[in-house]
C-alpha positions in Angstrom: 177.6 89.3 174.4 177.1 88.1 171.0 175.6 84.6 170.7 175.8 81.8 168.2 172.7 80.9 166.2 171.9 77.1 166.1 168.5 75.7 165.3 167.0 79.2 165.3 168.1 79.8 168.9 170.7 82.3 170.1 173.1 80.2 172.3 176.4 80.2 174.0 179.0 77.5 173.7 178.1 74.3 175.4 181.5 74.5 177.2 180.6 78.0 178.5 184.0 79.3 177.1 184.2 82.7 175.4 186.6 84.7 173.4 187.3 88.4 173.6 186.6 90.6 170.7 189.4 93.2 170.4 189.0 96.5 168.4 191.6 97.1 165.7 191.2 100.8 166.3 192.7 100.7 170.0 193.5 97.1 170.7 190.9 97.2 173.5 188.2 94.5 174.2 184.7 95.6 173.3 182.7 92.4 173.2 182.9 88.6 173.7 181.8 85.7 171.6 181.2 82.1 172.4 184.2 79.7 171.9 182.3 77.1 170.0 184.0 73.7 169.5 183.3 70.2 168.2 180.2 69.7 170.3 178.6 73.0 169.0 179.4 72.2 165.4 177.9 68.8 165.9 174.7 70.3 167.1 174.6 72.8 164.2 175.1 70.1 161.6 172.3 68.0 163.1 170.0 71.1 163.1 170.9 71.7 159.4 170.1 67.9 158.7 166.9 68.2 160.4 166.1 71.5 158.5 166.3 69.5 155.2 163.6 67.0 156.2 161.3 69.6 157.7 160.1 73.1 156.8 163.1 74.3 155.0 163.4 71.1 152.9 159.7 71.4 151.9 160.0 74.9 150.5 159.7 75.6 146.8 162.4 77.4 145.0 159.9 80.4 144.7 159.5 80.5 148.5 163.3 80.3 149.2 163.8 83.2 146.8 161.1 85.3 148.5 162.8 84.7 151.8 166.2 85.8 150.4 164.5 88.9 149.0 163.1 89.6 152.4 166.5 89.2 154.0 168.0 91.6 151.5 165.3 94.2 152.4 165.8 93.6 156.0 169.7 94.1 155.6 168.9 97.5 153.9 166.4 98.5 156.7 169.3 97.9 159.2 171.9 99.3 156.9 173.3 102.0 159.4 173.4 99.5 162.2 175.2 96.8 160.2 177.7 99.2 158.8 178.6 100.7 162.2 179.0 97.1 163.5 181.2 96.0 160.4 183.3 99.1 160.9 183.8 98.6 164.6 184.6 94.9 164.2 187.1 95.2 161.4 188.3 98.8 161.7 187.6 99.7 158.1 186.4 103.2 157.2 182.6 103.9 157.4 182.3 104.4 153.6 183.8 101.0 152.9 181.7 99.4 155.6 178.6 101.0 154.1 179.4 99.7 150.7 179.9 96.2 152.1 176.4 96.1 153.5 175.0 97.3 150.3 176.7 94.5 148.5 175.6 92.0 151.2 171.9 93.1 150.3 172.7 92.7 146.6 173.8 89.0 147.2 170.5 88.3 148.8 168.6 90.1 146.0 170.6 88.5 143.1 170.2 84.8 144.4 166.7 85.4 145.6 165.9 86.2 142.0 167.8 83.3 140.8 166.3 80.6 143.1 163.7 79.5 140.6 165.8 80.1 137.5 168.1 77.1 137.8 166.5 74.4 135.6 167.0 70.8 134.8 167.2 69.2 131.3 165.4 66.7 129.3 167.7 64.6 127.2 166.9 62.9 123.9 167.6 59.1 124.4 166.4 55.8 123.1 163.0 55.3 121.7 160.7 54.4 124.6 162.7 56.3 127.2 162.5 59.7 128.8 165.5 61.2 130.6 165.3 64.0 133.0 168.3 65.6 134.5 167.3 67.2 137.8 169.3 69.7 139.7 169.2 69.3 143.5 170.7 70.7 146.7 173.9 69.0 148.1 172.4 68.9 151.6 174.4 70.4 154.6 176.9 73.0 153.3 179.8 74.3 155.5 181.1 77.8 155.0 184.3 79.1 156.6 184.5 82.8 155.9 187.5 85.2 156.6 187.8 88.4 158.6 188.6 90.9 155.8 185.0 91.2 154.5 182.8 89.5 157.0 179.5 90.9 155.7 180.3 90.5 152.0 181.7 87.1 152.4 178.7 85.9 154.2 176.4 87.0 151.4 178.8 85.6 148.7 179.0 82.3 150.4 175.5 81.5 151.9 173.2 83.2 149.4 173.7 80.7 146.5 173.6 77.8 149.0 170.4 78.8 150.4 168.9 79.6 147.0 169.6 76.1 145.9 168.0 74.7 149.0 171.0 73.6 151.1 171.0 74.0 154.8 174.1 75.9 155.9 176.6 76.1 158.9 178.9 79.1 158.9 182.0 79.5 160.9 183.1 83.1 160.7 186.4 84.1 161.6 186.9 84.8 165.3 188.5 88.3 164.6 185.4 89.6 162.9 182.1 87.8 163.3 179.7 90.2 164.8 178.0 91.2 161.4 177.3 87.6 160.4 175.8 86.9 163.8 173.5 89.8 163.4 172.6 89.0 159.8 171.6 85.6 161.1 169.4 87.0 163.5 167.7 89.0 160.8 167.2 85.9 158.8 165.4 84.4 161.7 163.2 87.5 161.9 162.1 87.3 158.2 161.0 83.7 158.5 164.0 81.3 157.8 163.2 78.1 159.4 165.2 76.8 162.3 168.4 74.9 161.2 168.5 76.5 157.8 171.1 79.0 158.7 173.4 78.3 161.5 176.4 80.3 163.0 179.2 78.7 165.1 181.8 81.0 166.4 185.2 79.9 167.7 188.8 79.4 166.9 189.7 78.0 163.4 191.8 75.2 164.8 188.8 74.1 167.0 185.4 75.0 165.6 186.7 75.4 162.0 188.6 72.1 161.9 185.6 70.4 163.5 183.3 71.8 160.8 185.7 70.7 157.9 186.0 67.2 159.0 182.4 66.7 160.2 181.0 63.5 158.4 177.5 65.1 158.2 178.5 67.9 155.7 178.1 67.6 152.0 180.2 70.6 150.8 182.7 73.1 152.1 183.3 76.7 151.0 186.5 78.1 152.5 188.3 81.5 151.9 191.6 82.0 153.6 195.3 81.1 153.5 196.9 78.3 151.4 198.0 76.6 154.5 194.6 76.2 155.9 193.1 75.6 152.6 195.2 72.5 152.2 193.9 71.3 155.6 190.4 71.9 154.6 190.8 70.0 151.3 192.4 67.1 153.2 189.4 67.0 155.7 187.0 67.1 152.7 188.8 64.3 150.9 188.6 62.0 153.9 184.7 62.3 153.7 184.7 62.5 149.9 183.1 66.0 150.1 183.4 68.6 147.3 184.9 72.0 148.3 185.3 75.5 146.7 188.6 77.1 147.8 189.6 80.9 147.5 193.1 81.1 148.8 194.5 84.5 148.0 196.4 86.1 145.3 199.2 88.4 144.2 197.2 90.1 141.5 199.2 92.0 138.7 198.5 95.1 136.7 200.3 95.0 133.4 200.7 98.5 132.0 201.9 99.1 128.5 203.3 102.3 127.0 200.2 103.3 125.3 197.9 103.0 128.5 195.8 105.9 129.6 198.1 106.7 132.6 195.9 109.4 134.1 192.9 107.0 134.2 194.9 104.0 135.3 196.8 105.6 138.3 193.9 106.3 140.7 192.3 102.9 139.9 195.6 101.1 140.7 196.1 103.0 143.9 192.6 102.2 145.2 193.2 98.6 144.2 195.9 98.3 146.7 194.7 100.6 149.5 191.1 99.4 149.6 190.3 97.8 152.9 193.9 98.7 153.9 195.2 96.1 151.3 193.4 93.3 153.2 191.8 91.9 150.0 192.6 88.7 148.1 192.3 90.4 144.9 194.4 93.5 145.8 196.4 94.7 142.9 199.6 94.3 144.7 202.1 94.0 141.8 202.4 96.7 139.2 204.3 95.7 136.0 205.1 98.7 133.9 206.6 98.9 130.4 209.8 100.7 130.5 208.8 103.6 128.3 206.1 104.9 130.6 207.7 103.7 133.8 209.3 107.0 135.0 206.1 109.0 134.3 203.8 106.6 136.0 206.1 106.3 139.1 206.0 110.1 139.4 202.2 110.1 139.2 201.9 107.0 141.7 204.2 108.7 144.2 202.0 111.8 144.1 198.8 109.8 144.8 200.4 107.6 147.5 201.8 110.7 149.3 198.0 111.7 149.8 196.8 108.5 151.1 195.8 108.9 154.8 195.0 106.3 157.5 192.6 106.8 160.4 189.8 105.3 162.4 186.5 104.4 161.0 184.8 107.6 162.0 187.5 109.7 160.4 186.5 107.9 157.0 189.7 108.3 155.3 191.4 106.1 152.7 192.5 103.3 155.1 191.7 102.1 158.6 193.9 99.8 160.7 194.6 96.2 159.8 192.6 93.7 161.7 194.9 92.5 164.5 198.4 92.7 165.7 199.5 89.6 163.9 198.6 91.2 160.6 200.3 94.5 161.6 203.4 92.6 162.2 203.2 90.8 159.0 203.1 94.0 156.9 206.1 95.4 159.0 208.0 92.3 158.4 207.7 92.6 154.5 208.6 96.4 154.7 211.7 95.5 156.7 212.6 92.9 154.1 212.4 95.5 151.4 214.5 97.7 153.4 217.3 95.0 154.0 217.3 94.3 150.1 217.7 98.1 149.3 214.4 98.2 147.6 213.5 101.9 146.9 210.7 103.2 149.1 209.3 105.6 146.5 206.4 107.0 148.5 204.2 106.4 151.6 200.9 107.6 153.0 200.5 109.1 156.4 198.8 108.3 159.6 196.2 110.8 160.9 197.4 112.6 164.0 196.1 111.4 167.4 195.4 107.7 166.6 195.3 105.4 169.5 198.9 104.1 170.1 197.6 100.4 170.7 195.8 100.4 167.3 196.9 98.2 164.5 197.9 100.9 162.0 200.4 100.4 159.1 201.6 103.0 156.5 200.7 102.5 152.8 203.8 102.1 150.9 205.0 102.2 147.2 208.0 100.1 146.4 210.2 100.8 143.3 211.8 98.2 141.1 211.2 95.1 143.2 213.1 92.1 142.0 210.5 89.5 140.6 212.1 86.8 143.0 211.7 89.0 146.1 209.2 88.1 148.8 207.4 91.4 148.3 206.7 90.4 144.7 205.9 86.8 145.4 204.0 86.5 148.6 200.6 87.8 149.7 201.3 90.7 152.2 197.7 91.4 152.9 198.4 95.0 153.4 198.7 98.4 151.5 202.1 97.7 150.0 202.4 98.0 146.0 205.5 96.3 144.5 206.5 97.8 141.0 208.7 96.4 138.4 209.5 97.0 134.8 209.4 95.2 131.5 210.4 95.6 127.8 208.4 93.3 125.6 204.8 92.0 125.8 206.1 88.5 126.3 208.2 89.6 129.2 205.1 91.5 130.8 203.1 88.3 130.5 205.8 86.2 131.9 206.1 88.5 135.0 202.3 88.6 135.4 202.5 84.7 135.5 205.5 84.5 137.8 203.8 83.7 141.1 202.1 80.7 142.5 198.7 82.7 142.5 196.2 83.3 139.9 193.1 85.1 141.2 192.8 88.5 139.4 194.7 90.6 137.0 194.4 93.8 134.9 195.8 94.8 131.5 196.1 98.4 130.6 196.6 99.2 126.9 194.8 100.8 124.1 195.7 98.2 121.6 192.8 96.0 120.8 194.9 93.0 119.6 197.2 93.3 122.7 194.2 93.4 125.1 193.0 90.1 123.8 196.5 88.4 123.5 197.5 89.5 127.0 194.3 88.8 128.8 194.1 85.3 127.3 197.8 84.6 128.2 197.6 85.7 131.9 196.6 82.9 134.3 193.9 84.2 136.5 190.2 83.6 137.3 189.2 87.2 136.4 191.1 89.5 134.1 190.1 93.3 133.7 191.0 95.4 130.6 191.6 99.0 131.3 189.7 98.5 134.7 190.2 96.7 137.9 187.5 95.3 140.1 183.7 96.0 139.6 182.3 96.9 142.9 180.8 93.8 144.5 180.8 92.0 141.2 177.9 89.8 142.5 177.0 88.7 139.0 180.5 87.8 137.9 181.9 84.3 138.2 184.9 84.4 140.6 187.6 82.2 141.7 191.3 81.4 141.1 193.7 79.0 139.4 197.0 77.7 140.5 197.4 78.2 144.2 194.6 80.7 144.5 192.2 77.8 144.7 189.5 76.1 142.6 185.7 76.2 142.1 183.7 79.4 141.5 181.7 81.8 143.5 179.3 84.6 142.4 177.1 84.6 139.4 175.0 81.7 138.4 178.0 79.3 138.4 177.9 79.4 142.2 174.4 77.9 142.2 175.7 75.2 140.1 178.8 74.6 142.5 176.4 74.4 145.4 174.0 71.9 143.8 174.3 68.5 142.1 172.5 66.7 139.2 170.5 63.6 139.3 169.7 61.7 136.0 166.5 59.9 136.0 166.0 57.4 133.1 162.4 56.3 132.6 161.5 53.5 130.4 157.8 53.7 129.3 157.7 51.8 126.1 
């Protein structure tokens, strides 16, 4: 049985209650986790508060950075073990799981190196005064992470917080939390003091809600749905606590007639089938200029027909989705497309012999989806690509901006002026030109606009988000 980590100790829930862990591959139970609740969250927050006034709080930035480096090295030492755990817990192909663990280590490396590189300022002021602007930790930071990339999301969220000297409490998703638990155990092994990193497992409406509204936390990082994000922000507001929210997307590719189609097509397909489409930044809308639409659709159909779905060990293009609710969600949107007579242009295939009770869905390419249709507006979180056509540059931009989301986008054109005009006009936190995604993108500030959320993670901006400034004004005559 997996255990929570509170104050440096592996523990079960105070209530003794547990939750079953089901495999996406076959729907069968393969582990149990503690069903933490408000009491367990309170213990974790108090442990974090104590850490700030003891060994962890007394560490220099250099010492924190060295610990993060050690954790990154330990993750790489346990790479095979962690990748196998990640694949088993989420159902993703082994190649994807291995990449996720590599990126996890990179987060600890990057922020370990950055821990002593965030400086304060000395401001010119009145004669006889010296003014210092210090950058300090926020205190206890809460991190509610999703199930789609548990390893990567753990690193992305906690590494900058720890680098800045905060003590953290993590509530991982109940559907996939085994890798975060194991990483926390490794952190204990390399010397992170008790209370500096705490993991509380349980249901979102119990442990997650209790963490969001706990009066002892000083910051919340949340990645998940808009609905839950609103609840988290309301809870933060009651305690006047800052939060960073990443709430999903409906990321567009805008492809112009002069684009390098042969280069674009495989990247676009990977952008929607990666992690079986369970990615906030999934390129789920493809907006194609009329002149190249027929040729591009032919090439896309050919690529989609080759996409295969299997178990993690088969290491194909996609694995199952994480749970039955997600499977039913994808099937719902495909049924809605069918009801609306939207053309099903091409589909991938399921490998023979897959367990009948597994949560498998078929990657699907949809043609000429009306911009107002649910498949073009809502986050499906599955391998479904909605395509539509446009005539003018202005129309392409309008379509790209026609949803409530604004997380990531791509512009495909060889025209330099158009590259700049369109990338500036699209409302998104990240815009790629003739590319899409950049591996882990650890160095690149990341976050959304509109209902994709606010605040920034990754890069040095994350360290600023997870710290605050203090202005010290000294009159010395």
